[in-house]
KOLLO-526197 format. One record per residue: x, y, z of N, C-alpha, C in turn; residue number from 1; residue in one letter. Coordinates in steps of 0.02 Angstrom, whole numbers, always signed. Example, Ala and Ser with C-alpha at 12.3 -4.5 7.8 and 13.67 -1.06 7.14 Angstrom:
BEGIN
+--------+--------+--------+--------+--------+--------+--------+--------+--------+------+-------+
:    n.X :    n.Y :    n.Z :   ca.X :   ca.Y :   ca.Z :    c.X :    c.Y :    c.Z : lolo : torke :
+--------+--------+--------+--------+--------+--------+--------+--------+--------+------+-------+
:   +660 :   -284 :   +390 :   +615 :   -225 :   +390 :   +660 :   -165 :   +390 :    1 :     A :
:   +642 :   -112 :   +354 :   +684 :    -53 :   +357 :   +645 :     +2 :   +394 :    2 :     S :
+--------+--------+--------+--------+--------+--------+--------+--------+--------+------+-------+
! end
This chain:
BEGIN
+--------+--------+--------+--------+--------+--------+--------+--------+--------+------+-------+
:    n.X :    n.Y :    n.Z :   ca.X :   ca.Y :   ca.Z :    c.X :    c.Y :    c.Z : lolo : torke :
+--------+--------+--------+--------+--------+--------+--------+--------+--------+------+-------+
:   +915 :   +641 :   +502 :   +929 :   +644 :   +419 :   +942 :   +701 :   +404 :    1 :     M :
:   +984 :   +731 :   +415 :   +989 :   +781 :   +393 :  +1007 :   +804 :   +328 :    2 :     G :
:  +1041 :   +788 :   +277 :  +1054 :   +774 :   +219 :   +985 :   +769 :   +164 :    3 :     G :
:  +1019 :   +742 :   +102 :   +947 :   +736 :    +68 :   +952 :   +671 :    +41 :    4 :     P :
:  +1017 :   +625 :    +51 :  +1014 :   +530 :    +55 :  +1039 :   +541 :   +103 :    5 :     L :
:  +1024 :   +450 :   +124 :  +1037 :   +416 :   +195 :  +1045 :   +366 :   +167 :    6 :     A :
:  +1117 :   +311 :   +167 :  +1107 :   +250 :   +136 :  +1112 :   +210 :   +197 :    7 :     T :
:  +1054 :   +159 :   +194 :  +1047 :    +89 :   +237 :  +1088 :    +50 :   +242 :    8 :     L :
:  +1148 :    +42 :   +262 :  +1210 :    -16 :   +258 :  +1222 :    -88 :   +277 :    9 :     R :
:  +1237 :   -128 :   +204 :  +1209 :   -182 :   +209 :  +1242 :   -238 :   +326 :   10 :     H :
:  +1294 :   -192 :   +319 :  +1333 :   -204 :   +400 :  +1267 :   -214 :   +457 :   11 :     P :
:  +1228 :   -155 :   +451 :  +1160 :   -126 :   +489 :  +1086 :   -166 :   +485 :   12 :     L :
:  +1083 :   -217 :   +441 :  +1044 :   -250 :   +430 :  +1064 :   -322 :   +447 :   13 :     L :
:   +981 :   -337 :   +495 :   +953 :   -421 :   +514 :   +932 :   -462 :   +468 :   14 :     R :
:   +979 :   -530 :   +480 :   +951 :   -565 :   +439 :   +882 :   -604 :   +486 :   15 :     L :
:   +853 :   -650 :   +460 :   +821 :   -678 :   +489 :   +800 :   -740 :   +466 :   16 :     E :
:   +799 :   -797 :   +462 :   +804 :   -851 :   +448 :   +838 :   -876 :   +421 :   17 :     G :
:   +856 :   -950 :   +391 :   +918 :   -975 :   +346 :   +888 :   -960 :   +289 :   18 :     S :
:   +970 :   -936 :   +259 :   +978 :   -894 :   +182 :  +1070 :   -912 :   +169 :   19 :     A :
:  +1068 :   -933 :   +124 :  +1124 :   -925 :    +61 :  +1143 :   -834 :    +43 :   20 :     P :
:  +1182 :   -817 :    +97 :  +1153 :   -743 :    +58 :  +1272 :   -731 :    +37 :   21 :     S :
:  +1294 :   -705 :     +8 :  +1353 :   -674 :    -29 :  +1358 :   -609 :    -23 :   22 :     A :
:  +1417 :   -574 :    -12 :  +1448 :   -505 :    -12 :  +1467 :   -490 :    -99 :   23 :     L :
:  +1459 :   -529 :   -155 :  +1533 :   -510 :   -215 :  +1530 :   -449 :   -212 :   24 :     P :
:  +1583 :   -448 :   -230 :  +1597 :   -389 :   -253 :  +1589 :   -339 :   -317 :   25 :     R :
:  +1559 :   -279 :   -354 :  +1556 :   -263 :   -419 :  +1613 :   -223 :   -428 :   26 :     T :
:  +1578 :   -208 :   -494 :  +1598 :   -103 :   -492 :  +1578 :    -62 :   -453 :   27 :     L :
:  +1505 :    -82 :   -427 :  +1474 :    -19 :   -396 :  +1486 :    -26 :   -315 :   28 :     E :
:  +1505 :    -87 :   -288 :  +1513 :   -115 :   -205 :  +1489 :   -183 :   -188 :   29 :     G :
:  +1495 :   -190 :   -132 :  +1464 :   -251 :   -130 :  +1385 :   -273 :   -137 :   30 :     P :
:  +1374 :   -327 :   -162 :  +1293 :   -370 :   -150 :  +1278 :   -405 :   -128 :   31 :     V :
:  +1231 :   -392 :    -81 :  +1199 :   -448 :    -60 :  +1165 :   -486 :    -82 :   32 :     L :
:  +1168 :   -559 :    -95 :  +1118 :   -590 :   -152 :  +1070 :   -638 :    -66 :   33 :     V :
:  +1012 :   -636 :    -83 :   +969 :   -638 :    -50 :   +917 :   -708 :    -67 :   34 :     L :
:   +939 :   -755 :    -44 :   +920 :   -822 :    -65 :   +862 :   -843 :     +2 :   35 :     A :
:   +829 :   -917 :    -27 :   +800 :   -960 :    +46 :   +720 :   -952 :    +61 :   36 :     G :
:   +710 :   -949 :   +138 :   +615 :   -986 :   +125 :   +588 :   -934 :   +138 :   37 :     T :
:   +521 :   -918 :   +120 :   +463 :   -881 :   +139 :   +494 :   -838 :   +200 :   38 :     V :
:   +506 :   -880 :   +278 :   +512 :   -827 :   +327 :   +597 :   -797 :   +329 :   39 :     S :
:   +621 :   -826 :   +275 :   +675 :   -768 :   +259 :   +691 :   -686 :   +247 :   40 :     T :
:   +715 :   -638 :   +286 :   +719 :   -568 :   +263 :   +778 :   -539 :   +294 :   41 :     R :
:   +777 :   -490 :   +259 :   +832 :   -446 :   +305 :   +788 :   -335 :   +321 :   42 :     I :
:   +817 :   -334 :   +400 :   +776 :   -289 :   +429 :   +828 :   -242 :   +430 :   43 :     T :
:   +800 :   -178 :   +420 :   +841 :   -133 :   +468 :   +801 :    -66 :   +469 :   44 :     H :
:   +789 :    -38 :   +553 :   +820 :    -75 :   +611 :   +856 :   -127 :   +616 :   45 :     P :
:   +935 :   -149 :   +637 :   +951 :   -202 :   +642 :   +905 :   -225 :   +721 :   46 :     R :
:   +924 :   -176 :   +780 :   +901 :   -216 :   +835 :   +823 :   -203 :   +831 :   47 :     E :
:   +781 :   -269 :   +855 :   +708 :   -291 :   +862 :   +680 :   -213 :   +908 :   48 :     R :
:   +651 :   -200 :   +882 :   +610 :   -130 :   +953 :   +612 :    -68 :   +902 :   49 :     G :
:   +646 :    -56 :   +891 :   +708 :    +13 :   +856 :   +649 :    +58 :   +801 :   50 :     H :
:   +700 :   +109 :   +811 :   +661 :   +126 :   +733 :   +697 :   +171 :   +680 :   51 :     S :
:   +695 :   +178 :   +641 :   +745 :   +202 :   +614 :   +746 :   +287 :   +589 :   52 :     L :
:   +645 :   +327 :   +638 :   +654 :   +381 :   +608 :   +701 :   +404 :   +553 :   53 :     D :
:   +676 :   +373 :   +503 :   +699 :   +411 :   +445 :   +645 :   +471 :   +428 :   54 :     N :
:   +650 :   +531 :   +443 :   +593 :   +566 :   +384 :   +590 :   +606 :   +334 :   55 :     K :
:   +654 :   +541 :   +272 :   +638 :   +581 :   +195 :   +578 :   +512 :   +191 :   56 :     H :
:   +551 :   +580 :   +101 :   +507 :   +559 :   +105 :   +505 :   +500 :    +40 :   57 :     R :
:   +539 :   +476 :    +25 :   +572 :   +409 :    -39 :   +624 :   +366 :    -26 :   58 :     Y :
:   +572 :   +316 :     -5 :   +623 :   +224 :    -10 :   +653 :   +223 :    -49 :   59 :     L :
:   +714 :   +202 :    -83 :   +751 :   +170 :   -135 :   +790 :    +98 :   -127 :   60 :     A :
:   +789 :    +47 :   -187 :   +801 :    -18 :   -169 :   +825 :    -21 :   -240 :   61 :     L :
:   +908 :    -27 :   -258 :   +930 :    -47 :   -304 :   +938 :   -152 :   -309 :   62 :     Q :
:   +897 :   -150 :   -344 :   +915 :   -246 :   -354 :   +893 :   -292 :   -420 :   63 :     V :
:   +905 :   -323 :   -409 :   +887 :   -349 :   -482 :   +860 :   -424 :   -456 :   64 :     L :
:   +782 :   -416 :   -510 :   +782 :   -475 :   -482 :   +775 :   -545 :   -509 :   65 :     I :
:   +814 :   -601 :   -499 :   +823 :   -661 :   -539 :   +730 :   -703 :   -573 :   66 :     P :
:   +771 :   -706 :   -637 :   +684 :   -727 :   -670 :   +635 :   -774 :   -629 :   67 :     K :
:   +563 :   -787 :   -652 :   +531 :   -821 :   -625 :   +561 :   -854 :   -567 :   68 :     R :
:   +546 :   -786 :   -521 :   +565 :   -816 :   -445 :   +524 :   -749 :   -422 :   69 :     R :
:   +495 :   -738 :   -369 :   +450 :   -717 :   -342 :   +511 :   -671 :   -271 :   70 :     G :
:   +482 :   -610 :   -275 :   +518 :   -546 :   -217 :   +468 :   -495 :   -188 :   71 :     F :
:   +502 :   -472 :   -144 :   +444 :   -435 :   -123 :   +490 :   -407 :    -51 :   72 :     G :
:   +475 :   -320 :    -50 :   +488 :   -278 :    -17 :   +431 :   -255 :    +46 :   73 :     F :
:   +448 :   -236 :   +121 :   +399 :   -216 :   +166 :   +444 :   -129 :   +186 :   74 :     E :
:   +394 :    -76 :   +179 :   +426 :    -29 :   +217 :   +366 :     -9 :   +265 :   75 :     V :
:   +354 :     +5 :   +358 :   +322 :     +9 :   +389 :   +346 :   +102 :   +394 :   76 :     T :
:   +271 :   +133 :   +388 :   +290 :   +210 :   +392 :   +234 :   +234 :   +453 :   77 :     V :
:   +260 :   +269 :   +495 :   +238 :   +327 :   +555 :   +201 :   +412 :   +538 :   78 :     K :
:   +160 :   +394 :   +552 :   +118 :   +451 :   +569 :   +131 :   +508 :   +626 :   79 :     D :
:    +91 :   +575 :   +615 :    +93 :   +627 :   +655 :    +87 :   +616 :   +726 :   80 :     G :
:    +62 :   +575 :   +725 :     +1 :   +531 :   +805 :    +40 :   +462 :   +830 :   81 :     A :
:    +94 :   +445 :   +774 :   +119 :   +390 :   +811 :    +86 :   +300 :   +795 :   82 :     G :
:    +62 :   +325 :   +748 :    +11 :   +270 :   +713 :    +82 :   +237 :   +670 :   83 :     S :
:    +67 :   +171 :   +634 :   +112 :   +134 :   +601 :    +92 :   +111 :   +548 :   84 :     R :
:    +94 :    +97 :   +504 :    +67 :    +83 :   +474 :   +106 :    +51 :   +382 :   85 :     R :
:    +89 :    -28 :   +371 :   +125 :    -54 :   +324 :   +113 :    -34 :   +243 :   86 :     R :
:   +163 :    -22 :   +216 :   +189 :    -55 :   +133 :   +214 :   -102 :   +126 :   87 :     L :
:   +172 :   -152 :    +91 :   +191 :   -224 :    +67 :   +194 :   -227 :     +0 :   88 :     A :
:   +238 :   -246 :    -48 :   +258 :   -250 :   -102 :   +260 :   -332 :   -111 :   89 :     F :
:   +230 :   -346 :   -194 :   +251 :   -419 :   -165 :   +237 :   -430 :   -271 :   90 :     S :
:   +300 :   -484 :   -322 :   +272 :   -501 :   -378 :   +220 :   -554 :   -376 :   91 :     T :
:   +222 :   -584 :   -318 :   +146 :   -616 :   -325 :   +130 :   -595 :   -298 :   92 :     V :
:   +101 :   -581 :   -271 :    +11 :   -519 :   -268 :    -18 :   -519 :   -341 :   93 :     M :
:    -68 :   -520 :   -335 :   -110 :   -524 :   -400 :   -171 :   -417 :   -377 :   94 :     K :
:   -185 :   -417 :   -316 :   -228 :   -388 :   -304 :   -182 :   -325 :   -267 :   95 :     H :
:   -218 :   -262 :   -269 :   -202 :   -221 :   -189 :   -271 :   -234 :   -170 :   96 :     V :
:   -251 :   -243 :    -88 :   -285 :   -257 :    -23 :   -279 :   -205 :    +39 :   97 :     N :
:   -310 :   -161 :    +39 :   -309 :   -106 :    +91 :   -323 :   -115 :   +160 :   98 :     V :
:   -330 :   -117 :   +182 :   -340 :   -134 :   +298 :   -333 :    -36 :   +323 :   99 :     S :
:   -346 :    -27 :   +362 :   -313 :    +35 :   +422 :   -260 :    +33 :   +408 :  100 :     P :
:   -210 :     -4 :   +428 :   -148 :    -11 :   +454 :   -102 :    -63 :   +418 :  101 :     L :
:   -128 :    -64 :   +360 :    -78 :   -130 :   +321 :    -98 :   -119 :   +244 :  102 :     A :
:    -68 :   -127 :   +191 :    -70 :   -100 :   +115 :    -43 :   -162 :    +60 :  103 :     A :
:    -56 :   -200 :    +32 :    -28 :   -279 :     -3 :    -35 :   -238 :    -92 :  104 :     R :
:    +18 :   -230 :   -134 :    +11 :   -208 :   -166 :    +27 :   -235 :   -212 :  105 :     I :
:    +37 :   -271 :   -257 :    +84 :   -301 :   -330 :   +120 :   -256 :   -354 :  106 :     P :
:   +200 :   -280 :   -361 :   +238 :   -247 :   -360 :   +244 :   -290 :   -456 :  107 :     L :
:   +254 :   -252 :   -480 :   +291 :   -249 :   -580 :   +364 :   -226 :   -582 :  108 :     H :
:   +370 :   -258 :   -594 :   +463 :   -249 :   -597 :   +489 :   -266 :   -646 :  109 :     V :
:   +537 :   -262 :   -665 :   +574 :   -282 :   -724 :   +608 :   -373 :   -706 :  110 :     P :
:   +642 :   -401 :   -732 :   +666 :   -456 :   -688 :   +699 :   -454 :   -738 :  111 :     A :
:   +786 :   -492 :   -693 :   +857 :   -505 :   -742 :   +907 :   -450 :   -767 :  112 :     G :
:   +872 :   -371 :   -743 :   +901 :   -333 :   -731 :   +909 :   -291 :   -662 :  113 :     V :
:   +960 :   -259 :   -669 :   +963 :   -203 :   -617 :   +915 :   -139 :   -625 :  114 :     W :
:   +872 :   -110 :   -566 :   +842 :    -70 :   -578 :   +830 :    -30 :   -496 :  115 :     T :
:   +807 :    +23 :   -513 :   +797 :    +60 :   -441 :   +734 :    +75 :   -419 :  116 :     T :
:   +705 :    +61 :   -378 :   +650 :    +62 :   -358 :   +646 :    +68 :   -303 :  117 :     V :
:   +592 :   +127 :   -320 :   +580 :   +200 :   -269 :   +503 :   +213 :   -246 :  118 :     V :
:   +503 :   +223 :   -183 :   +432 :   +224 :   -155 :   +399 :   +268 :   -102 :  119 :     V :
:   +344 :   +317 :   -160 :   +320 :   +375 :   -123 :   +293 :   +371 :    -68 :  120 :     D :
:   +335 :   +367 :     -5 :   +315 :   +338 :    +54 :   +245 :   +380 :    +65 :  121 :     C :
:   +241 :   +471 :    +63 :   +221 :   +504 :   +115 :   +140 :   +515 :    +34 :  122 :     A :
:   +191 :   +525 :    -10 :   +113 :   +484 :    -58 :    +52 :   +444 :    -53 :  123 :     N :
:    +74 :   +365 :    -43 :    +76 :   +323 :    -32 :     +8 :   +319 :    +43 :  124 :     L :
:    +42 :   +346 :   +104 :     +3 :   +349 :   +162 :    -64 :   +391 :   +159 :  125 :     A :
:    -46 :   +456 :   +123 :   -120 :   +504 :   +112 :   -175 :   +450 :    +59 :  126 :     A :
:   -128 :   +452 :     +2 :   -171 :   +413 :    -40 :   -214 :   +349 :    -17 :  127 :     G :
:   -173 :   +288 :    +28 :   -206 :   +264 :    +49 :   -222 :   +238 :   +102 :  128 :     L :
:   -192 :   +272 :   +155 :   -241 :   +290 :   +213 :   -251 :   +336 :   +241 :  129 :     F :
:   -258 :   +395 :   +206 :   -285 :   +450 :   +232 :   -259 :   +461 :   +291 :  130 :     G :
:   -180 :   +481 :   +290 :   -146 :   +487 :   +345 :    -92 :   +530 :   +316 :  131 :     S :
:    -58 :   +562 :   +377 :     -1 :   +623 :   +356 :    +47 :   +574 :   +375 :  132 :     D :
:    +86 :   +602 :   +373 :   +163 :   +538 :   +325 :   +229 :   +556 :   +405 :  133 :     Y :
:   +254 :   +537 :   +412 :   +319 :   +574 :   +456 :   +397 :   +540 :   +477 :  134 :     L :
:   +360 :   +496 :   +448 :   +425 :   +456 :   +446 :   +422 :   +391 :   +410 :  135 :     G :
:   +496 :   +368 :   +408 :   +503 :   +289 :   +384 :   +532 :   +269 :   +492 :  136 :     I :
:   +492 :   +210 :   +480 :   +511 :   +155 :   +536 :   +540 :   +102 :   +550 :  137 :     D :
:   +549 :    +82 :   +487 :   +563 :    +22 :   +474 :   +572 :    -27 :   +405 :  138 :     S :
:   +621 :    -55 :   +379 :   +601 :    -84 :   +316 :   +602 :   -163 :   +294 :  139 :     V :
:   +613 :   -212 :   +288 :   +643 :   -272 :   +271 :   +620 :   -300 :   +187 :  140 :     S :
:   +684 :   -352 :   +187 :   +705 :   -339 :   +101 :   +682 :   -424 :    +77 :  141 :     V :
:   +637 :   -464 :    +54 :   +620 :   -561 :    +48 :   +674 :   -560 :     -7 :  142 :     S :
:   +653 :   -612 :    -16 :   +694 :   -658 :    -79 :   +650 :   -634 :   -104 :  143 :     P :
:   +689 :   -642 :   -204 :   +728 :   -698 :   -205 :   +745 :   -627 :   -240 :  144 :     F :
:   +812 :   -608 :   -242 :   +846 :   -547 :   -250 :   +917 :   -538 :   -247 :  145 :     C :
:   +964 :   -491 :   -281 :  +1039 :   -477 :   -278 :  +1013 :   -384 :   -266 :  146 :     S :
:  +1033 :   -351 :   -199 :  +1013 :   -286 :   -177 :  +1101 :   -256 :   -164 :  147 :     L :
:  +1100 :   -203 :   -203 :  +1134 :   -169 :   -202 :  +1149 :   -126 :   -142 :  148 :     L :
:  +1118 :    -76 :   -153 :  +1085 :    -29 :   -109 :  +1016 :    -41 :    -94 :  149 :     R :
:  +1010 :     +9 :    -14 :   +950 :    +23 :    +15 :   +953 :    +93 :    +37 :  150 :     L :
:   +939 :   +156 :    +18 :   +944 :   +228 :    +31 :   +886 :   +233 :    +25 :  151 :     F :
:   +879 :   +293 :    +76 :   +834 :   +358 :    +58 :   +815 :   +427 :    +42 :  152 :     T :
:   +794 :   +462 :    -12 :   +802 :   +550 :    -15 :   +756 :   +575 :     +6 :  153 :     L :
:   +753 :   +650 :     +0 :   +743 :   +671 :    +46 :   +677 :   +724 :    -52 :  154 :     L :
:   +715 :   +702 :   -113 :   +703 :   +723 :   -147 :   +691 :   +673 :   -195 :  155 :     D :
:   +634 :   +687 :   -241 :   +598 :   +649 :   -275 :   +653 :   +644 :   -341 :  156 :     P :
:   +679 :   +574 :   -370 :   +725 :   +565 :   -436 :   +682 :   +554 :   -503 :  157 :     P :
:   +685 :   +568 :   -560 :   +687 :   +574 :   -598 :   +690 :   +485 :   -631 :  158 :     M :
:   +610 :   +485 :   -635 :   +576 :   +398 :   -647 :   +614 :   +401 :   -739 :  159 :     P :
:   +613 :   +345 :   -762 :   +620 :   +311 :   -852 :   +598 :   +275 :   -854 :  160 :     T :
:   +539 :   +249 :   -801 :   +480 :   +224 :   -822 :   +429 :   +234 :   -802 :  161 :     I :
:   +370 :   +244 :   -829 :   +303 :   +272 :   -808 :   +244 :   +197 :   -827 :  162 :     E :
:   +198 :   +165 :   -777 :   +185 :   +141 :   -817 :   +130 :   +151 :   -801 :  163 :     L :
:   +112 :   +253 :   -820 :    +17 :   +266 :   -826 :    +39 :   +325 :   -860 :  164 :     F :
:    -21 :   +349 :   -880 :     -3 :   +417 :   -910 :    -31 :   +465 :   -871 :  165 :     N :
:    +53 :   +551 :   -894 :    +41 :   +601 :   -840 :    -32 :   +600 :   -814 :  166 :     N :
:    -86 :   +605 :   -857 :   -155 :   +632 :   -830 :   -187 :   +589 :   -777 :  167 :     H :
:   -165 :   +538 :   -753 :   -188 :   +523 :   -721 :   -136 :   +524 :   -641 :  168 :     M :
:   -101 :   +559 :   -649 :    -64 :   +592 :   -595 :    -90 :   +608 :   -541 :  169 :     R :
:   -108 :   +600 :   -483 :   -153 :   +652 :   -435 :    -84 :   +706 :   -420 :  170 :     P :
:   -102 :   +774 :   -421 :    -80 :   +825 :   -385 :   -101 :   +863 :   -310 :  171 :     Q :
:   -137 :   +826 :   -290 :   -157 :   +841 :   -210 :   -165 :   +779 :   -171 :  172 :     S :
:   -151 :   +723 :   -188 :   -126 :   +661 :   -118 :    -53 :   +699 :    -80 :  173 :     V :
:    -36 :   +713 :    -37 :    +16 :   +701 :    +29 :    +65 :   +769 :     +2 :  174 :     G :
:    +87 :   +772 :    +16 :   +107 :   +846 :    +16 :   +156 :   +835 :    -64 :  175 :     C :
:   +160 :   +901 :    -71 :   +178 :   +906 :   -164 :   +257 :   +894 :   -167 :  176 :     P :
:   +269 :   +831 :   -180 :   +335 :   +848 :   -228 :   +384 :   +898 :   -261 :  177 :     P :
:   +452 :   +883 :   -224 :   +488 :   +939 :   -268 :   +485 :   +893 :   -360 :  178 :     D :
:   +498 :   +954 :   -388 :   +526 :   +930 :   -444 :   +600 :   +859 :   -467 :  179 :     A :
:   +594 :   +815 :   -489 :   +635 :   +770 :   -493 :   +677 :   +806 :   -532 :  180 :     P :
:   +720 :   +738 :   -518 :   +799 :   +761 :   -527 :   +821 :   +687 :   -521 :  181 :     A :
:   +883 :   +701 :   -554 :   +942 :   +635 :   -572 :   +938 :   +596 :   -474 :  182 :     P :
:   +950 :   +533 :   -489 :   +970 :   +508 :   -456 :  +1041 :   +540 :   -380 :  183 :     L :
:  +1053 :   +537 :   -336 :  +1138 :   +587 :   -324 :  +1192 :   +521 :   -362 :  184 :     P :
:  +1229 :   +568 :   -362 :  +1316 :   +533 :   -403 :  +1315 :   +498 :   -346 :  185 :     K :
:  +1311 :   +473 :   -267 :  +1322 :   +415 :   -260 :  +1286 :   +351 :   -265 :  186 :     Q :
:  +1228 :   +325 :   -270 :  +1190 :   +289 :   -291 :  +1159 :   +289 :   -345 :  187 :     V :
:  +1208 :   +323 :   -419 :  +1193 :   +317 :   -467 :  +1217 :   +255 :   -511 :  188 :     S :
:  +1190 :   +212 :   -543 :  +1252 :   +163 :   -579 :  +1259 :   +186 :   -647 :  189 :     M :
:  +1315 :   +134 :   -661 :  +1352 :   +149 :   -748 :  +1272 :   +104 :   -783 :  190 :     A :
:  +1302 :   +137 :   -835 :  +1256 :   +122 :   -910 :  +1149 :   +147 :   -897 :  191 :     G :
:  +1124 :   +102 :   -923 :  +1053 :   +115 :   -919 :  +1026 :    +88 :   -876 :  192 :     K :
:  +1015 :   +116 :   -790 :   +965 :    +85 :   -745 :   +908 :   +118 :   -755 :  193 :     V :
:   +840 :    +74 :   -749 :   +778 :   +106 :   -741 :   +777 :   +122 :   -659 :  194 :     D :
:   +724 :   +182 :   -652 :   +689 :   +205 :   -605 :   +635 :   +228 :   -624 :  195 :     V :
:   +597 :   +169 :   -573 :   +513 :   +159 :   -542 :   +502 :   +167 :   -497 :  196 :     I :
:   +437 :   +246 :   -492 :   +408 :   +275 :   -440 :   +345 :   +223 :   -412 :  197 :     I :
:   +340 :   +194 :   -375 :   +291 :   +189 :   -336 :   +257 :   +242 :   -266 :  198 :     L :
:   +186 :   +239 :   -324 :   +160 :   +311 :   -299 :    +69 :   +268 :   -296 :  199 :     D :
:    +26 :   +326 :   -294 :    -40 :   +319 :   -287 :    -48 :   +298 :   -356 :  200 :     T :
:    -19 :   +324 :   -380 :    -19 :   +324 :   -483 :    -34 :   +261 :   -483 :  201 :     S :
:    +24 :   +252 :   -450 :    +48 :   +151 :   -458 :     +9 :   +108 :   -459 :  202 :     Y :
:     +0 :   +100 :   -384 :    -68 :    +74 :   -361 :   -134 :    +51 :   -408 :  203 :     A :
:   -158 :   +142 :   -433 :   -209 :   +163 :   -461 :   -184 :    +82 :   -539 :  204 :     R :
:   -161 :   +110 :   -580 :   -131 :    +76 :   -610 :   -138 :    -18 :   -579 :  205 :     Y :
:    -99 :    -42 :   -554 :   -103 :   -133 :   -555 :   -163 :    -99 :   -527 :  206 :     V :
:   -213 :    -63 :   -486 :   -279 :   -108 :   -476 :   -322 :   -109 :   -562 :  207 :     T :
:   -309 :   -100 :   -604 :   -351 :    -94 :   -660 :   -324 :   -145 :   -701 :  208 :     C :
:   -260 :   -187 :   -686 :   -241 :   -233 :   -704 :   -286 :   -342 :   -717 :  209 :     L :
+--------+--------+--------+--------+--------+--------+--------+--------+--------+------+-------+
! end
């Protein structure tokens, strides 16, 4: 992953479970419509037991979540010692729950509109587990959603929604990010599409709800 952007393309995803899915074409590109049961998910990398070995700090999903439907995704991160830890986000979770190897975090994302959800993996690994960050090992996405793109970024994008006050944002957790910038042109969407950053400040915010 030598460049600032890496796209995880639909053909490289593995589908698990039974799910009606489609790839309707939009002006932005093909969209994967993911539905099904709790056992349904798409995963990357496609091959079991393989690792993405992606050194980028930020994972981004461009999704549209149907109203009154649950949605979730997981990202497994790896530290310098090779240990893997799982970050699980879901709209049906009510509380933050952290164990030594996994964290379950409520996901607050607007429904019925396209949103770019960005996970600051290094910040969350340091803030929730007290670990360093080597890279992204794997990603999985569960129903219900329409998924336009799944990609990683080296540099932080500029958020359009912050669910917390700026003074709550910790400056000492994880490696400090570079200055935020707009999304790269290759993954920018037409019209107003909100960008939400999920980091330790976000986790603190949802803990207080």
